[in-house]
C-alpha beads as a LAMMPS data file, in Angstrom:
LAMMPS data file: protein, C-alpha beads

167 atoms
166 bonds

1 atom types
1 bond types

-500.0 500.0 xlo xhi
-500.0 500.0 ylo yhi
-500.0 500.0 zlo zhi

Masses

1 110.0

Atoms # bond

1 1 1 -0.169 -0.061 0.042
2 1 1 2.386 2.359 1.179
3 1 1 4.473 1.584 -1.770
4 1 1 1.446 2.335 -4.350
5 1 1 1.414 6.125 -2.511
6 1 1 5.028 7.039 -3.655
7 1 1 4.578 5.465 -6.863
8 1 1 1.706 7.466 -7.350
9 1 1 2.652 10.328 -6.169
10 1 1 6.330 10.333 -8.325
11 1 1 4.051 9.692 -10.975
12 1 1 1.694 12.674 -10.558
13 1 1 5.372 14.829 -9.646
14 1 1 7.010 13.618 -12.218
15 1 1 3.478 14.526 -14.589
16 1 1 3.454 18.332 -12.572
17 1 1 7.112 18.442 -13.932
18 1 1 5.859 17.657 -17.100
19 1 1 3.139 19.602 -17.875
20 1 1 4.415 22.682 -16.344
21 1 1 7.601 22.480 -18.654
22 1 1 5.369 22.218 -21.476
23 1 1 4.032 25.528 -20.712
24 1 1 6.452 27.363 -19.717
25 1 1 7.628 26.547 -23.422
26 1 1 5.161 28.246 -24.775
27 1 1 4.388 30.762 -22.320
28 1 1 8.372 31.448 -22.732
29 1 1 9.353 31.310 -26.015
30 1 1 8.877 33.672 -29.134
31 1 1 9.626 37.341 -27.516
32 1 1 11.267 39.727 -30.502
33 1 1 13.697 42.458 -29.507
34 1 1 15.501 44.849 -31.862
35 1 1 18.432 43.423 -33.599
36 1 1 21.335 46.154 -31.761
37 1 1 19.746 45.319 -28.169
38 1 1 20.442 42.115 -28.052
39 1 1 24.604 42.076 -27.994
40 1 1 23.707 45.131 -25.529
41 1 1 22.362 42.901 -23.080
42 1 1 24.346 42.354 -19.938
43 1 1 22.419 40.908 -17.524
44 1 1 18.751 40.912 -18.962
45 1 1 17.659 37.507 -21.412
46 1 1 15.401 39.062 -24.010
47 1 1 12.038 38.540 -22.584
48 1 1 13.073 39.808 -19.881
49 1 1 14.348 42.666 -21.758
50 1 1 11.058 42.295 -23.448
51 1 1 8.952 42.818 -19.818
52 1 1 11.302 45.381 -18.368
53 1 1 9.823 47.503 -22.032
54 1 1 6.588 46.686 -21.683
55 1 1 6.288 47.785 -17.963
56 1 1 8.250 50.840 -17.882
57 1 1 6.121 51.621 -21.544
58 1 1 2.105 51.545 -18.711
59 1 1 4.399 52.968 -15.934
60 1 1 5.141 55.890 -17.921
61 1 1 2.918 56.432 -20.273
62 1 1 2.173 59.045 -22.643
63 1 1 6.313 59.998 -21.943
64 1 1 8.620 57.134 -22.800
65 1 1 12.104 55.864 -22.193
66 1 1 14.580 52.912 -22.606
67 1 1 13.136 51.447 -19.429
68 1 1 14.765 48.008 -20.616
69 1 1 18.637 48.804 -21.033
70 1 1 17.998 50.932 -18.127
71 1 1 17.405 47.815 -16.377
72 1 1 19.817 45.508 -17.710
73 1 1 22.906 48.320 -15.969
74 1 1 21.074 49.113 -13.044
75 1 1 21.325 45.305 -12.050
76 1 1 24.748 44.600 -12.963
77 1 1 25.129 46.412 -10.540
78 1 1 23.392 44.752 -7.420
79 1 1 24.148 41.910 -5.475
80 1 1 23.304 38.761 -6.784
81 1 1 20.526 38.452 -4.189
82 1 1 18.644 41.568 -5.314
83 1 1 18.772 40.894 -8.704
84 1 1 17.863 37.479 -8.805
85 1 1 14.720 38.675 -6.606
86 1 1 14.285 41.128 -9.054
87 1 1 14.643 38.679 -11.855
88 1 1 11.999 36.411 -9.786
89 1 1 9.020 39.224 -9.556
90 1 1 9.653 40.148 -13.627
91 1 1 8.507 36.605 -13.482
92 1 1 5.789 36.523 -11.485
93 1 1 4.796 40.030 -13.297
94 1 1 5.424 38.176 -17.001
95 1 1 3.999 34.619 -16.798
96 1 1 1.856 34.605 -12.547
97 1 1 -0.094 37.765 -12.386
98 1 1 -1.562 38.064 -15.855
99 1 1 -3.687 34.681 -15.255
100 1 1 -4.208 36.186 -11.315
101 1 1 -6.166 38.997 -13.161
102 1 1 -7.394 36.776 -15.380
103 1 1 -6.245 37.084 -18.538
104 1 1 -4.931 34.336 -20.405
105 1 1 -1.654 35.627 -22.533
106 1 1 1.341 37.016 -20.812
107 1 1 1.633 40.430 -19.779
108 1 1 4.053 41.310 -22.981
109 1 1 0.772 40.005 -25.048
110 1 1 -1.557 42.261 -23.704
111 1 1 -3.488 45.425 -24.698
112 1 1 -2.543 47.902 -22.464
113 1 1 -5.974 48.351 -20.396
114 1 1 -5.040 45.065 -19.331
115 1 1 -1.659 45.185 -18.787
116 1 1 -2.654 48.294 -16.375
117 1 1 -4.936 46.268 -14.418
118 1 1 -2.619 44.074 -13.918
119 1 1 0.210 46.463 -12.355
120 1 1 -3.166 48.314 -10.871
121 1 1 -3.597 44.480 -8.775
122 1 1 0.016 43.871 -8.319
123 1 1 0.153 47.758 -7.008
124 1 1 -2.602 46.856 -4.403
125 1 1 -1.909 43.765 -3.838
126 1 1 -1.900 42.209 -0.246
127 1 1 1.284 41.043 -0.040
128 1 1 3.071 43.757 0.879
129 1 1 6.082 41.930 -0.682
130 1 1 4.490 42.285 -3.641
131 1 1 3.499 45.867 -2.919
132 1 1 6.903 46.447 -2.648
133 1 1 8.362 45.023 -5.717
134 1 1 5.955 47.037 -7.290
135 1 1 7.030 49.936 -6.423
136 1 1 10.960 49.140 -7.059
137 1 1 10.144 48.103 -10.519
138 1 1 8.268 51.207 -10.254
139 1 1 11.514 53.298 -8.852
140 1 1 13.945 51.676 -11.637
141 1 1 11.188 52.661 -14.882
142 1 1 11.210 56.392 -12.720
143 1 1 14.869 56.057 -12.950
144 1 1 14.981 55.272 -16.593
145 1 1 12.631 58.292 -17.577
146 1 1 14.008 60.895 -15.481
147 1 1 17.699 60.280 -16.639
148 1 1 16.788 61.678 -19.631
149 1 1 17.721 65.910 -19.153
150 1 1 14.066 66.280 -21.718
151 1 1 11.840 64.420 -18.888
152 1 1 12.713 67.581 -16.998
153 1 1 11.144 70.218 -19.911
154 1 1 8.068 68.174 -19.287
155 1 1 7.265 68.878 -15.597
156 1 1 8.431 72.960 -16.470
157 1 1 11.535 72.467 -14.513
158 1 1 14.684 73.033 -15.862
159 1 1 16.611 70.114 -14.354
160 1 1 19.044 70.229 -12.330
161 1 1 21.709 72.616 -11.817
162 1 1 24.467 70.279 -12.181
163 1 1 23.781 68.563 -15.748
164 1 1 24.590 65.407 -16.347
165 1 1 27.282 63.856 -18.569
166 1 1 25.398 63.293 -22.038
167 1 1 23.721 59.359 -22.212

Bonds

1 1 1 2
2 1 2 3
3 1 3 4
4 1 4 5
5 1 5 6
6 1 6 7
7 1 7 8
8 1 8 9
9 1 9 10
10 1 10 11
11 1 11 12
12 1 12 13
13 1 13 14
14 1 14 15
15 1 15 16
16 1 16 17
17 1 17 18
18 1 18 19
19 1 19 20
20 1 20 21
21 1 21 22
22 1 22 23
23 1 23 24
24 1 24 25
25 1 25 26
26 1 26 27
27 1 27 28
28 1 28 29
29 1 29 30
30 1 30 31
31 1 31 32
32 1 32 33
33 1 33 34
34 1 34 35
35 1 35 36
36 1 36 37
37 1 37 38
38 1 38 39
39 1 39 40
40 1 40 41
41 1 41 42
42 1 42 43
43 1 43 44
44 1 44 45
45 1 45 46
46 1 46 47
47 1 47 48
48 1 48 49
49 1 49 50
50 1 50 51
51 1 51 52
52 1 52 53
53 1 53 54
54 1 54 55
55 1 55 56
56 1 56 57
57 1 57 58
58 1 58 59
59 1 59 60
60 1 60 61
61 1 61 62
62 1 62 63
63 1 63 64
64 1 64 65
65 1 65 66
66 1 66 67
67 1 67 68
68 1 68 69
69 1 69 70
70 1 70 71
71 1 71 72
72 1 72 73
73 1 73 74
74 1 74 75
75 1 75 76
76 1 76 77
77 1 77 78
78 1 78 79
79 1 79 80
80 1 80 81
81 1 81 82
82 1 82 83
83 1 83 84
84 1 84 85
85 1 85 86
86 1 86 87
87 1 87 88
88 1 88 89
89 1 89 90
90 1 90 91
91 1 91 92
92 1 92 93
93 1 93 94
94 1 94 95
95 1 95 96
96 1 96 97
97 1 97 98
98 1 98 99
99 1 99 100
100 1 100 101
101 1 101 102
102 1 102 103
103 1 103 104
104 1 104 105
105 1 105 106
106 1 106 107
107 1 107 108
108 1 108 109
109 1 109 110
110 1 110 111
111 1 111 112
112 1 112 113
113 1 113 114
114 1 114 115
115 1 115 116
116 1 116 117
117 1 117 118
118 1 118 119
119 1 119 120
120 1 120 121
121 1 121 122
122 1 122 123
123 1 123 124
124 1 124 125
125 1 125 126
126 1 126 127
127 1 127 128
128 1 128 129
129 1 129 130
130 1 130 131
131 1 131 132
132 1 132 133
133 1 133 134
134 1 134 135
135 1 135 136
136 1 136 137
137 1 137 138
138 1 138 139
139 1 139 140
140 1 140 141
141 1 141 142
142 1 142 143
143 1 143 144
144 1 144 145
145 1 145 146
146 1 146 147
147 1 147 148
148 1 148 149
149 1 149 150
150 1 150 151
151 1 151 152
152 1 152 153
153 1 153 154
154 1 154 155
155 1 155 156
156 1 156 157
157 1 157 158
158 1 158 159
159 1 159 160
160 1 160 161
161 1 161 162
162 1 162 163
163 1 163 164
164 1 164 165
165 1 165 166
166 1 166 167
């Protein structure tokens, strides 16, 4: 009897891994990035760059910034543990958060209104760690945006007295 339960759990676990792997293959492929971006990525994989770009587009709308490339450099400077946490959160935003918001496709495949809905749910999530993670992703988007001197003009502010070097 005990061996039957172990066999069942073993087969059930193997089936779960196989189904999960199949879903990951289907949901995790077909990302297209510009040809000049791929060779420049240091830290991020192409799908992670695509998620940062999509996330930044929604957080900064109607403004824009190259959040993916900024995040790639920014994350390279973080401790490995912090980088792993942020990249894990990025996977959550891409694959899990849309499902919990009632959307089937991954975050980068959603229309803007559905992406906003996913991000609003993440911002108001009952788990404080996820709310904090959303704030971190939002802060990275803002850092990417306000590195541009042109971002200050939209606010009617001439920018800091000490100008940054050209970026």
